[in-house]
C-alpha positions as CSV (number, residue, x, y, z in Angstrom):
1,M,-1.1,-27.5,29.1
2,S,1.9,-25.2,29.1
3,I,0.1,-22.1,27.8
4,H,-2.9,-20.4,29.3
5,L,-5.7,-19.3,27.0
6,S,-8.3,-16.7,28.2
7,P,-11.8,-18.2,28.0
8,L,-14.3,-16.9,25.6
9,P,-18.0,-16.3,26.5
10,A,-19.7,-19.7,26.6
11,I,-22.2,-20.9,24.0
12,P,-23.7,-24.3,23.2
13,H,-21.0,-26.2,21.2
14,P,-22.3,-29.4,19.6
15,A,-19.9,-29.1,16.6
16,F,-17.0,-28.9,19.0
17,D,-18.3,-31.9,21.0
18,A,-18.5,-33.9,17.8
19,L,-14.9,-33.0,17.0
20,L,-13.8,-34.2,20.4
21,A,-15.4,-37.5,19.7
22,E,-13.4,-37.9,16.5
23,L,-9.9,-36.8,17.8
24,P,-7.0,-39.2,18.1
25,A,-6.3,-40.2,21.7
26,T,-3.0,-38.2,21.5
27,A,-4.8,-34.9,21.1
28,V,-7.9,-35.3,23.4
29,S,-6.3,-34.1,26.6
30,A,-4.9,-30.9,25.1
31,F,-8.2,-30.0,23.4
32,K,-10.2,-30.7,26.6
33,A,-7.9,-28.5,28.6
34,A,-8.5,-25.6,26.2
35,T,-12.3,-26.2,26.0
36,P,-13.2,-22.8,27.5
37,T,-11.6,-21.1,24.5
38,L,-11.7,-23.7,21.7
39,S,-15.4,-24.6,22.2
40,T,-16.7,-21.1,21.4
41,L,-14.0,-20.4,18.8
42,L,-14.4,-23.6,16.7
43,Q,-18.2,-23.7,17.1
44,S,-18.4,-20.1,15.7
45,A,-15.9,-20.5,12.9
46,P,-16.5,-23.5,10.5
47,Y,-13.1,-22.8,8.7
48,L,-11.1,-23.1,11.9
49,L,-13.1,-26.2,13.0
50,E,-12.2,-27.9,9.7
51,L,-8.5,-27.0,10.2
52,A,-8.5,-28.4,13.7
53,R,-10.0,-31.6,12.4
54,T,-7.3,-31.8,9.7
55,H,-4.3,-31.0,12.0
56,P,-5.4,-32.3,15.5
57,D,-2.0,-33.6,16.7
58,W,-0.2,-30.5,15.5
59,L,-2.6,-28.2,17.3
60,A,-2.4,-30.3,20.4
61,D,1.4,-30.0,20.3
62,A,1.1,-26.2,19.8
63,L,-1.2,-26.0,22.9
64,E,1.4,-27.8,24.9
65,R,4.6,-26.1,23.7
66,G,3.4,-22.6,22.9
67,P,2.7,-20.8,19.6
68,D,6.0,-19.1,19.2
69,T,8.1,-22.2,19.3
70,V,5.8,-24.1,17.0
71,F,5.6,-21.3,14.5
72,S,9.3,-20.9,14.3
73,E,9.6,-24.6,13.4
74,L,6.9,-24.1,10.8
75,L,8.9,-21.4,9.0
76,V,12.0,-23.7,9.0
77,S,10.0,-26.5,7.4
78,V,8.8,-24.1,4.7
79,A,12.3,-23.0,3.9
80,E,13.5,-26.6,3.7
81,A,10.7,-27.5,1.3
82,G,11.8,-24.9,-1.1
83,I,15.2,-26.5,-1.4
84,T,14.5,-30.2,-1.1
85,A,10.9,-30.9,-2.3
86,D,9.6,-31.4,-5.9
87,E,6.8,-29.1,-7.2
88,A,4.0,-31.2,-5.8
89,G,5.7,-31.6,-2.4
90,L,6.4,-27.9,-2.2
91,G,2.9,-26.9,-3.0
92,R,1.6,-29.3,-0.4
93,A,4.0,-28.1,2.2
94,L,3.1,-24.5,1.6
95,R,-0.7,-25.1,1.8
96,I,-0.3,-27.1,5.0
97,A,1.8,-24.3,6.5
98,K,-0.8,-21.7,5.6
99,G,-3.6,-23.6,7.3
100,R,-1.7,-24.3,10.4
101,T,-0.6,-20.7,10.7
102,A,-4.1,-19.4,10.4
103,L,-5.3,-21.9,13.0
104,L,-2.5,-21.2,15.4
105,A,-2.9,-17.4,15.0
106,A,-6.7,-17.5,15.6
107,V,-6.4,-19.6,18.7
108,A,-3.5,-17.5,20.1
109,E,-5.1,-14.2,19.3
110,T,-8.6,-15.0,20.6
111,G,-7.1,-16.8,23.6
112,G,-5.0,-13.7,24.5
113,V,-1.6,-15.3,24.1
114,W,-0.8,-13.3,21.0
115,T,-1.9,-9.7,20.4
116,T,-3.6,-8.9,17.1
117,A,-0.3,-7.2,16.0
118,R,1.6,-10.4,16.6
119,A,-1.0,-12.5,14.7
120,T,-0.7,-10.2,11.7
121,E,3.1,-10.4,11.9
122,A,3.0,-14.2,11.9
123,L,0.8,-14.3,8.8
124,S,3.1,-11.8,7.0
125,D,6.2,-13.8,8.0
126,L,4.6,-16.9,6.5
127,A,3.9,-15.1,3.3
128,D,7.6,-14.0,3.1
129,A,8.8,-17.5,3.8
130,A,6.4,-19.0,1.2
131,L,7.5,-16.6,-1.5
132,E,11.2,-17.2,-0.7
133,A,10.7,-21.0,-0.8
134,A,8.8,-20.9,-4.1
135,L,11.5,-18.7,-5.7
136,D,14.3,-21.1,-4.4
137,F,12.5,-23.9,-6.2
138,L,12.1,-21.9,-9.4
139,M,15.8,-20.9,-9.4
140,V,16.7,-24.6,-9.3
141,Q,14.4,-25.2,-12.2
142,A,16.0,-22.4,-14.1
143,F,19.4,-24.0,-13.5
144,D,18.2,-27.4,-14.7
145,K,17.1,-25.6,-17.9
146,G,20.5,-24.2,-18.4
147,Q,19.4,-20.6,-18.0
148,L,21.8,-19.6,-15.1
149,L,25.4,-18.7,-14.9
150,L,25.4,-19.8,-11.2
151,L,26.4,-23.1,-9.8
152,R,23.6,-25.3,-8.7
153,E,24.2,-24.7,-4.9
154,E,24.1,-21.0,-5.6
155,A,20.8,-21.2,-7.5
156,R,18.8,-19.6,-4.7
157,A,16.3,-16.8,-4.5
158,K,18.8,-14.6,-2.7
159,N,21.2,-14.7,-5.7
160,S,18.5,-14.4,-8.4
161,G,18.8,-10.7,-9.3
162,L,15.0,-10.7,-8.9
163,A,13.5,-8.8,-5.9
164,L,10.0,-9.3,-4.7
165,F,8.4,-6.4,-2.9
166,A,5.6,-6.6,-0.4
167,L,3.2,-3.7,-0.5
168,G,0.2,-2.7,1.6
169,K,-0.6,-4.7,4.7
170,H,1.9,-7.3,3.7
171,G,4.7,-4.7,3.5
172,G,3.8,-3.4,6.9
173,R,3.7,-7.0,8.3
174,E,-0.1,-6.5,9.1
175,L,-1.8,-9.2,7.0
176,N,-5.3,-10.4,7.8
177,Y,-6.4,-14.0,7.9
178,S,-7.7,-13.9,4.4
179,S,-5.7,-11.1,2.9
180,D,-4.4,-11.0,-0.7
181,I,-0.7,-10.3,-0.8
182,D,0.2,-7.4,-3.1
183,I,3.7,-7.9,-4.6
184,V,5.7,-6.4,-7.4
185,A,8.8,-8.0,-9.0
186,F,11.8,-6.0,-10.4
187,F,15.1,-7.5,-11.6
188,D,18.5,-6.0,-12.1
189,P,19.7,-6.8,-15.7
190,Q,23.2,-5.9,-14.8
191,K,23.6,-8.7,-12.2
192,P,25.4,-11.7,-13.7
193,V,22.8,-14.3,-13.2
194,L,21.4,-15.3,-16.6
195,V,23.2,-16.9,-19.5
196,D,21.4,-14.7,-21.8
197,P,20.6,-11.3,-20.1
198,S,18.5,-10.2,-23.1
199,E,16.0,-12.9,-22.1
200,G,15.7,-11.4,-18.6
201,T,12.1,-10.1,-18.9
202,K,10.8,-13.3,-20.4
203,I,12.6,-15.6,-17.9
204,Y,11.8,-13.7,-14.8
205,S,8.2,-13.1,-15.9
206,R,7.7,-16.8,-16.3
207,M,9.2,-17.3,-12.8
208,V,6.8,-14.8,-11.3
209,Q,3.8,-16.4,-13.1
210,K,4.8,-19.8,-11.9
211,L,5.2,-18.5,-8.4
212,V,1.7,-17.0,-8.4
213,G,0.4,-20.4,-9.5
214,L,2.1,-22.0,-6.5
215,M,0.5,-19.5,-4.2
216,E,-3.0,-19.5,-5.6
217,D,-3.7,-23.1,-6.8
218,H,-6.5,-24.7,-4.8
219,Q,-5.6,-28.4,-4.2
220,A,-5.5,-30.6,-1.2
221,Y,-5.2,-28.5,2.0
222,G,-6.6,-25.4,0.2
223,Y,-4.3,-22.6,-1.1
224,V,-1.5,-20.5,0.2
225,F,-2.2,-16.8,-0.6
226,R,-4.2,-15.0,-3.3
227,T,-1.5,-13.0,-5.0
228,D,-2.1,-9.6,-6.7
229,L,0.4,-8.2,-9.1
230,R,-1.7,-5.2,-10.2
231,L,0.3,-2.6,-8.1
232,R,3.2,-2.8,-10.5
233,P,3.7,0.1,-12.9
234,D,1.0,0.3,-15.6
235,P,-0.2,-3.3,-15.0
236,G,-2.4,-3.3,-18.2
237,S,0.6,-3.1,-20.5
238,T,3.7,-4.3,-18.7
239,P,5.1,-7.7,-18.0
240,V,4.8,-9.1,-14.4
241,A,8.6,-8.7,-14.0
242,L,10.2,-5.4,-14.9
243,S,13.8,-4.2,-14.9
244,V,14.7,-1.8,-12.2
245,D,15.5,0.8,-14.8
246,A,12.1,0.5,-16.4
247,A,10.4,0.8,-13.0
248,L,12.4,3.9,-12.1
249,A,11.6,5.5,-15.4
250,Y,7.9,4.9,-14.9
251,Y,7.8,6.4,-11.5
252,E,9.9,9.4,-12.7
253,V,7.5,10.3,-15.5
254,R,4.1,8.9,-14.6
255,G,4.0,8.0,-10.9
256,Q,1.0,9.1,-8.9
257,N,0.5,10.1,-5.3
258,W,-1.5,6.9,-4.6
259,E,1.6,5.0,-5.8
260,R,3.7,7.0,-3.4
261,A,1.4,6.0,-0.6
262,A,1.6,2.4,-1.6
263,W,5.4,2.5,-1.5
264,I,5.5,3.9,2.1
265,K,5.0,0.3,3.3
266,A,6.9,-1.4,0.5
267,R,9.8,-3.6,1.5
268,P,11.8,-6.4,-0.2
269,C,10.2,-9.5,1.2
270,A,11.8,-12.3,-0.9
271,G,14.3,-12.9,-3.6
272,D,17.5,-10.8,-4.0
273,K,17.3,-8.5,-1.0
274,Q,20.4,-6.6,-2.2
275,V,18.7,-5.6,-5.4
276,G,15.5,-4.8,-3.5
277,E,17.2,-2.6,-0.9
278,A,19.1,-0.7,-3.7
279,F,15.8,-0.1,-5.5
280,V,14.1,1.2,-2.4
281,K,17.0,3.6,-1.8
282,E,16.9,4.7,-5.5
283,L,13.2,5.3,-5.3
284,A,13.3,7.3,-2.1
285,P,13.3,10.8,-3.7
286,Y,10.1,9.9,-5.5
287,V,8.3,8.7,-2.3
288,W,10.0,11.1,0.1
289,R,10.1,14.6,-1.4
290,K,12.5,17.2,0.1
291,H,9.8,19.8,0.5
292,L,6.7,19.7,2.7
293,D,4.2,18.2,0.3
294,F,0.7,19.5,1.1
295,A,-0.5,18.9,-2.4
296,T,-0.7,15.2,-1.4
297,I,-3.7,15.8,0.8
298,A,-6.1,16.6,-2.1
299,D,-5.1,13.4,-3.9
300,I,-5.4,11.2,-0.9
301,Q,-8.8,12.8,-0.1
302,A,-9.9,12.2,-3.7
303,M,-8.9,8.5,-3.3
304,K,-11.1,8.2,-0.2
305,R,-14.0,9.9,-1.9
306,Q,-13.7,7.4,-4.8
307,I,-13.7,4.5,-2.3
308,N,-16.8,5.9,-0.6
309,V,-18.6,6.1,-3.9
310,S,-17.6,2.8,-5.3
311,K,-18.1,0.8,-2.1
312,N,-21.2,2.8,-0.9
313,V,-19.7,2.9,2.6
314,G,-22.4,5.0,4.1
315,D,-22.5,6.4,7.6
316,I,-21.3,5.0,10.9
317,R,-23.3,2.0,11.9
318,V,-22.7,-1.6,13.1
319,E,-24.8,-4.0,11.0
320,G,-23.4,-4.0,7.5
321,H,-20.6,-1.5,8.2
322,N,-17.4,-1.9,6.3
323,V,-14.7,-2.1,9.0
324,K,-12.0,-1.4,6.5
325,L,-13.4,1.1,4.0
326,G,-16.4,2.6,5.8
327,R,-16.6,5.8,7.7
328,G,-14.3,5.8,10.7
329,G,-12.8,2.5,9.5
330,I,-9.2,1.2,9.2
331,R,-8.5,2.9,5.9
332,E,-9.1,6.3,7.4
333,I,-6.5,5.6,10.1
334,E,-4.0,4.5,7.4
335,F,-4.7,7.5,5.3
336,F,-4.4,9.8,8.4
337,A,-0.9,8.4,9.0
338,Q,0.3,8.0,5.4
339,T,-0.7,11.4,4.2
340,Q,1.3,13.1,7.0
341,Q,4.2,10.8,6.3
342,L,4.2,11.8,2.7
343,I,3.9,15.5,3.6
344,A,6.9,15.5,5.9
345,G,8.8,12.3,5.5
346,G,11.2,13.8,3.0
347,R,12.5,16.1,5.7
348,D,12.4,13.7,8.6
349,K,13.7,10.2,8.2
350,A,12.1,9.1,11.5
351,L,8.7,9.3,9.7
352,R,9.8,6.7,7.1
353,V,8.4,3.6,8.9
354,R,6.1,1.0,7.5
355,P,3.6,-0.3,10.2
356,T,0.7,2.0,10.8
357,S,1.1,2.0,14.6
358,Q,4.8,2.9,14.3
359,A,3.9,5.7,11.9
360,L,1.5,7.2,14.4
361,A,4.2,7.0,17.1
362,A,6.7,8.7,14.9
363,L,4.3,11.5,14.0
364,A,3.7,12.1,17.7
365,A,7.4,12.1,18.4
366,A,8.0,14.7,15.7
367,N,5.1,16.8,17.0
368,W,3.0,16.5,13.9
369,I,0.2,15.0,16.0
370,S,-0.3,14.9,19.8
371,P,0.7,11.9,21.9
372,T,-3.0,11.5,22.8
373,T,-4.0,11.4,19.1
374,A,-1.3,8.7,18.5
375,S,-2.3,6.7,21.5
376,E,-6.1,6.8,20.7
377,L,-5.7,6.0,17.0
378,T,-3.2,3.2,17.7
379,E,-5.5,1.6,20.2
380,T,-8.5,2.0,17.8
381,Y,-6.5,0.7,14.9
382,W,-5.8,-2.6,16.6
383,Y,-9.3,-2.9,17.9
384,L,-10.7,-2.6,14.4
385,R,-8.1,-4.9,13.0
386,A,-9.1,-7.4,15.7
387,V,-12.7,-7.1,14.5
388,E,-11.6,-7.5,10.9
389,N,-9.6,-10.7,11.8
390,R,-12.6,-12.3,13.5
391,L,-14.8,-11.5,10.4
392,Q,-12.3,-13.4,8.2
393,M,-11.4,-16.3,10.5
394,L,-15.0,-17.5,10.5
395,R,-15.1,-18.9,6.9
396,D,-11.8,-17.7,5.4
397,E,-13.7,-15.1,3.4
398,Q,-12.0,-11.9,2.2
399,T,-14.7,-9.7,3.8
400,H,-14.5,-6.5,5.7
401,I,-18.3,-6.1,6.2
402,M,-20.0,-6.6,9.5
403,P,-22.9,-9.1,9.5
404,G,-26.4,-7.8,8.7
405,T,-28.2,-9.2,11.7
406,P,-27.9,-8.7,15.5
407,E,-27.4,-12.5,16.0
408,A,-24.4,-12.6,13.6
409,V,-22.9,-9.4,15.1
410,A,-23.1,-11.1,18.5
411,V,-20.8,-13.9,17.2
412,I,-18.1,-11.3,16.4
413,G,-18.7,-9.7,19.8
414,R,-18.2,-13.0,21.6
415,L,-15.0,-13.6,19.7
416,M,-13.9,-10.2,20.9
417,N,-14.6,-11.5,24.4
418,Q,-17.6,-9.2,24.8
419,P,-20.6,-11.3,25.7
420,D,-23.1,-8.4,25.7
421,L,-24.2,-7.4,22.2
422,Q,-25.3,-3.8,23.2
423,T,-21.9,-3.2,24.9
424,F,-20.0,-4.5,21.9
425,E,-22.1,-2.3,19.5
426,T,-21.4,0.8,21.8
427,D,-17.7,0.1,21.8
428,Y,-17.6,-0.4,18.0
429,R,-19.5,2.8,17.3
430,A,-17.3,4.8,19.7
431,A,-14.2,3.5,17.9
432,L,-15.6,4.6,14.5
433,E,-16.6,8.0,15.8
434,R,-13.2,8.5,17.3
435,V,-11.5,7.8,13.9
436,A,-14.0,9.9,12.0
437,R,-13.3,12.9,14.3
438,Y,-9.6,12.8,13.8
439,Y,-9.9,12.1,10.1
440,A,-12.2,15.0,9.6
441,E,-9.7,17.3,11.3
442,L,-7.1,16.4,8.7
443,F,-9.2,15.7,5.6
444,T,-11.8,18.5,5.3
445,E,-14.2,18.1,2.4
446,G,-13.0,21.3,0.8
447,E,-13.7,25.0,1.7
448,S,-17.0,26.4,0.7
449,L,-17.1,28.9,-2.2
450,G,-19.3,31.0,-0.1
451,T,-18.4,33.4,2.8
452,V,-20.4,34.8,5.7
453,E,-21.0,37.9,3.5
454,G,-22.4,36.0,0.5
455,N,-21.4,33.9,-2.6
456,L,-18.2,33.9,-4.6
457,V,-18.8,32.6,-8.1
458,F,-16.3,33.3,-10.9
459,T,-17.4,30.9,-13.7
460,G,-19.1,31.9,-16.9
461,S,-18.6,35.0,-19.0
462,D,-21.0,37.4,-17.1
463,D,-20.4,38.7,-13.7
464,D,-22.5,37.0,-11.0
465,P,-24.6,39.8,-9.3
466,N,-24.4,38.2,-5.9
467,T,-20.6,37.9,-6.2
468,L,-20.4,41.6,-7.2
469,E,-22.4,42.4,-4.0
470,T,-20.2,40.2,-1.9
471,L,-16.9,41.6,-3.1
472,T,-18.2,45.2,-2.6
473,N,-19.3,44.4,0.9
474,M,-15.9,42.9,1.6
475,G,-14.3,46.2,0.7
476,F,-13.4,45.9,-3.0
477,A,-14.0,49.3,-4.7
478,D,-13.9,47.7,-8.2
479,A,-15.7,44.4,-7.8
480,H,-15.9,43.9,-11.6
481,K,-12.1,44.2,-11.9
482,A,-11.6,41.8,-9.1
483,I,-13.8,39.2,-10.8
484,E,-11.8,39.7,-14.1
485,T,-8.6,39.2,-12.2
486,V,-9.8,35.9,-10.5
487,R,-11.3,34.7,-13.8
488,K,-7.9,35.3,-15.5
489,W,-6.3,33.0,-12.8
490,H,-8.9,30.3,-13.5
491,Y,-8.2,30.4,-17.3
492,G,-4.6,29.4,-16.6
493,S,-3.2,32.7,-17.9
494,Y,-0.1,32.3,-15.6
495,A,2.3,29.4,-15.3
496,A,1.3,29.1,-11.6
497,T,-2.3,28.4,-12.5
498,R,-1.7,26.5,-15.7
499,S,-2.2,23.0,-14.3
500,A,-5.6,21.6,-13.3
501,A,-4.3,20.7,-9.9
502,A,-3.1,24.3,-9.2
503,R,-6.4,25.7,-10.3
504,A,-8.3,23.3,-8.1
505,H,-6.3,24.3,-5.1
506,L,-6.7,28.0,-5.9
507,T,-10.5,27.6,-6.2
508,E,-10.7,26.1,-2.7
509,L,-8.3,28.8,-1.4
510,L,-10.2,31.8,-2.9
511,P,-12.6,32.6,-0.1
512,S,-9.9,32.8,2.6
513,L,-7.5,34.6,0.2
514,L,-10.0,37.3,-0.7
515,T,-11.0,37.7,2.9
516,T,-7.4,38.0,4.0
517,L,-6.7,40.6,1.2
518,A,-9.7,42.6,2.2
519,N,-8.7,42.6,5.9
520,A,-5.2,43.7,5.1
521,G,-6.1,47.3,4.3
522,S,-6.8,48.2,0.6
523,A,-8.5,45.2,-0.9
524,D,-8.0,46.3,-4.5
525,L,-4.3,47.1,-4.0
526,G,-3.8,43.8,-2.2
527,L,-5.5,41.9,-5.1
528,A,-3.3,43.7,-7.6
529,R,-0.2,42.7,-5.7
530,M,-1.4,39.1,-5.5
531,D,-2.0,39.2,-9.3
532,D,1.6,40.4,-9.8
533,F,2.9,37.8,-7.5
534,L,1.1,35.0,-9.3
535,S,2.2,36.3,-12.7
536,R,5.8,35.6,-11.7
537,L,5.3,32.4,-9.7
538,P,6.7,29.5,-11.8
539,G,4.4,26.8,-10.2
540,G,1.5,27.0,-7.9
541,V,0.4,23.5,-6.7
542,Q,2.6,23.1,-3.7
543,L,2.2,26.7,-2.5
544,F,-1.6,26.8,-3.0
545,A,-2.0,23.5,-1.2
546,L,0.2,24.7,1.6
547,L,-1.7,27.9,2.0
548,R,-5.0,26.1,2.1
549,N,-3.8,24.0,5.0
550,H,-2.2,26.8,7.0
551,A,-4.2,30.1,7.1
552,Q,-1.5,31.8,9.1
553,L,0.9,31.5,6.2
554,L,-1.6,33.1,3.9
555,S,-1.8,36.1,6.2
556,L,2.0,36.3,6.4
557,L,2.3,36.1,2.6
558,V,-0.1,39.0,2.2
559,Q,1.9,41.0,4.8
560,F,5.1,40.2,2.9
561,M,3.6,41.7,-0.3
562,A,2.5,44.8,1.6
563,S,5.6,45.5,3.7
564,A,8.4,43.0,2.9
565,P,8.6,42.7,-0.9
566,R,12.0,40.9,-0.8
567,M,10.4,38.2,1.3
568,A,7.6,37.8,-1.2
569,E,10.2,37.7,-4.0
570,A,11.9,34.8,-2.1
571,V,8.7,32.9,-2.1
572,I,8.2,33.4,-5.8
573,H,11.6,31.7,-6.6
574,R,11.4,29.1,-3.8
575,A,8.0,28.6,-2.4
576,H,9.2,26.0,0.0
577,V,11.1,28.6,2.1
578,V,8.0,28.9,4.2
579,D,8.3,25.2,5.2
580,G,10.3,26.3,8.2
581,L,7.3,28.2,9.6
582,I,5.1,25.1,9.9
583,D,7.6,22.2,10.4
584,P,7.4,21.3,14.1
585,A,11.2,20.9,14.1
586,F,11.6,24.6,13.5
587,A,8.4,25.8,15.1
588,N,9.8,27.8,18.1
589,D,12.0,30.8,18.3
590,V,14.0,29.0,20.9
591,T,15.0,25.6,19.6
592,H,17.3,23.1,21.3
593,R,20.6,23.3,19.6
594,D,21.2,19.5,19.4
595,V,17.7,19.0,17.9
596,L,18.3,21.6,15.2
597,V,21.8,20.3,14.5
598,A,20.4,16.8,14.1
599,K,17.7,18.0,11.7
600,V,20.3,19.9,9.6
601,D,22.6,16.9,9.5
602,S,19.7,14.5,8.5
603,F,18.5,16.8,5.8
604,L,22.0,17.3,4.3
605,A,22.8,13.6,4.5
606,D,20.0,12.7,2.0
607,A,21.9,14.5,-0.8
608,R,23.3,12.1,-3.4
609,T,25.4,14.6,-5.3
610,Y,27.5,17.6,-4.5
611,E,25.1,19.9,-6.3
612,E,22.1,18.6,-4.4
613,L,24.1,19.1,-1.1
614,I,24.5,22.7,-2.0
615,D,20.8,22.9,-2.9
616,R,19.8,21.5,0.4
617,A,22.1,23.8,2.3
618,R,20.4,26.8,0.6
619,I,17.0,25.5,1.5
620,I,17.9,25.3,5.2
621,G,19.5,28.7,5.1
622,Q,16.6,30.4,3.4
623,E,14.1,28.7,5.7
624,Q,15.9,30.0,8.7
625,K,15.8,33.5,7.4
626,I,12.0,33.4,6.8
627,P,11.1,32.1,10.3
628,R,13.2,34.7,12.1
629,R,11.8,37.6,10.1
630,G,8.3,36.3,9.7
631,R,7.5,35.0,13.2
632,P,6.8,38.4,14.8
633,A,3.7,38.4,12.5
634,F,2.6,35.3,14.4
635,G,2.9,37.0,17.8
636,H,6.0,35.1,18.8
637,R,8.2,36.9,21.3
638,Q,12.0,37.0,21.3
639,R,13.5,35.3,24.3
640,R,16.8,35.0,25.8
641,S,18.3,31.7,25.1
642,G,19.3,29.3,27.8
643,R,22.4,27.1,27.5
644,G,22.2,24.6,24.7
645,T,19.7,26.6,22.7
646,V,19.8,28.9,19.7
647,H,17.4,31.8,19.5
648,G,15.9,34.3,17.0
649,S,17.4,37.3,15.5
650,R,20.0,37.7,18.2
651,R,21.8,34.5,17.3
652,N,25.3,34.9,16.0
653,P,25.2,33.7,12.4
654,A,28.7,32.3,12.8
655,Q,27.5,30.0,15.5
656,S,24.4,28.7,13.7
657,P,24.2,24.9,13.1
658,L,24.2,25.5,9.4
659,C,27.4,27.5,9.5
660,Q,29.0,25.0,11.9
661,R,28.3,22.4,9.2
662,A,30.0,24.5,6.5
663,G,32.8,22.0,6.3
664,R,30.2,19.6,4.8
665,I,29.4,22.0,2.0
666,C,33.0,22.7,1.0
667,P,34.2,21.0,-2.2
668,P,34.8,17.4,-1.3
669,P,38.2,15.8,-1.9
670,W,37.0,13.1,-4.2
671,P,38.2,13.7,-7.8
672,D,35.2,12.1,-9.5
673,R,32.4,14.0,-7.7
674,G,31.0,15.1,-11.0
675,R,30.6,11.7,-12.5
676,F,27.3,9.9,-12.6
677,H,27.2,6.1,-12.8
678,G,23.9,4.8,-14.2
679,A,22.3,8.0,-13.2
680,S,18.5,8.1,-13.2
681,R,16.3,11.2,-13.2
682,L,13.7,11.2,-10.5
683,R,11.2,13.9,-9.8
684,Q,11.8,15.6,-6.5
685,D,8.7,17.8,-6.0
686,G,5.9,16.6,-8.1
687,E,5.2,20.0,-9.6
688,P,4.9,20.2,-13.4
689,G,8.0,22.1,-14.6
690,D,10.0,21.4,-11.4
691,D,13.6,20.8,-11.7
692,L,14.7,17.1,-12.2
693,H,17.9,16.3,-10.4
694,L,20.4,13.8,-11.6
695,R,21.1,11.2,-8.9
696,P,23.9,8.7,-9.1
697,R,23.6,5.1,-8.0
698,F,26.6,5.6,-5.6
699,H,26.0,7.5,-2.3
700,P,29.2,9.4,-1.5
701,A,30.1,9.9,2.1
702,L,29.1,13.4,3.0
């Protein structure tokens, strides 16, 4: 045998012995050589045992030549079937390929030849190849029906004008053994593919429906992949294939934060990759917003709470624990990474990565999390994914729930190469507790409406006696007026508090806000100034969410209102100017020049129009004013700069990275800079009433 498999803990294996007796002579020697691994694996997993019985010679060949070589040949055979086979032959080829891939990945992963990450990549690559092959076949069918302008040899998925996008684990190349594949299908009606472009929605929708049938039909050799189309825009009322313009219009007007999170991992996986990449680029401002987006945390937290309620995930345990959705599970690691990507990915392109492990590494590199956090969560993520894989490889069940008995849990432990049940349970609990600890640091359950001095209740028409007492003890001379002021905010009297999301954030912020105002000197004067500030603030969601997550910014804002009214005025008109105080890229008074220059270049390069370029330049400029003037309030000291650095207020403005990039902001030479070709309007900030910026389909060289 050319590959070496790590042995698994030995158990009695009568089912494996019976299989050996049935094998063709050509496969016996390879199976016997791998007995220390295969006996425990196939005895424990009836699904894999049946696959080995169905494909004995193929598995024996894989054991001899190695999984990578055999898997590469498998992908080639799938691609050929999409071009040469009829419908029945294609379906058979795809189902055989799926079974063989699952068998190969399970043997290679449990035997230590493949990591869990490599096994999930292989399953994802097979899904891509299967979708591409099915679409190749359907394009030929469309040609035979006279629906295409293309020549027959050009009737391929890559020329179809239809892009298939992989979302979720498929998009991140992290599929499980029994995962659904979540896909959406968008087509470009401007691409000259169809004889009758007005029939595009009908023709492409029928293609997608037929494709799903090829993936899901249970026939000889099982099925390929369960395929879910429900992540498309408004699935209850839209066709399964949408034009790119209709999809963009939906995300502009109705897109939600959970959809933004879904599109973090999205990638064109099959079909017309040119159309797919253009759509992803066009959608980028919706997913990756140009300001630090702390309002996302509340939505992601709400999603997790809904999951906890609907799935009854309970506390940390082993038996019956949901390894994906339960406390300390896989979903909490994914949310931990994706939320911070959404918050800061609009400013830092390095955070725009799909796989969870790469996202954690990118967050550490950008100083959003520590290297230790990234390392521990990455290790734990793949440990839990390995457990999840073993749950699913037993019977090809789409389950994430640990068995309910110690004996059944011990089976999973042995396939994790842990023969001792107690040790496995200890390791599993430790992994969950580690995730829960990090998750809790990011996703608090919301601030209490009580303080150490007492309660703060502002609902109803009558003043709450305990709240009056609490405010008086905090230093408010007119507690009744303070309650009236806060109640006015809750009634949405100002634009900043008109939306439900803004009021929800403000409610959570109130205890710390009132405490900060009381500690700043005159509590009543501070509250009056805050009321004036809010009365002129055009929108509050982003600012309130940001202040909730960064108490030092709340203190600084109160100081601005007391002693630097022009700074407070700047926040009213552009709340995001305080981003620079918390973005790790701008967190120090002394910043390496090359790093700051690269950040400025990257931020400016995202502009799609001359107007947006100017807007982004203003943002950087205003953010750099705020940090230099505001940081003394944080206790930062001015330092002399060393070579290759820029420093605080002593920096020569003419030498700043922004000024040195002034040539990028001058009117460009192109005469058509004001024209918009097929412009679409996409929301940039997610705040009701925020500006919408026109974005052209072309991307001028900046």
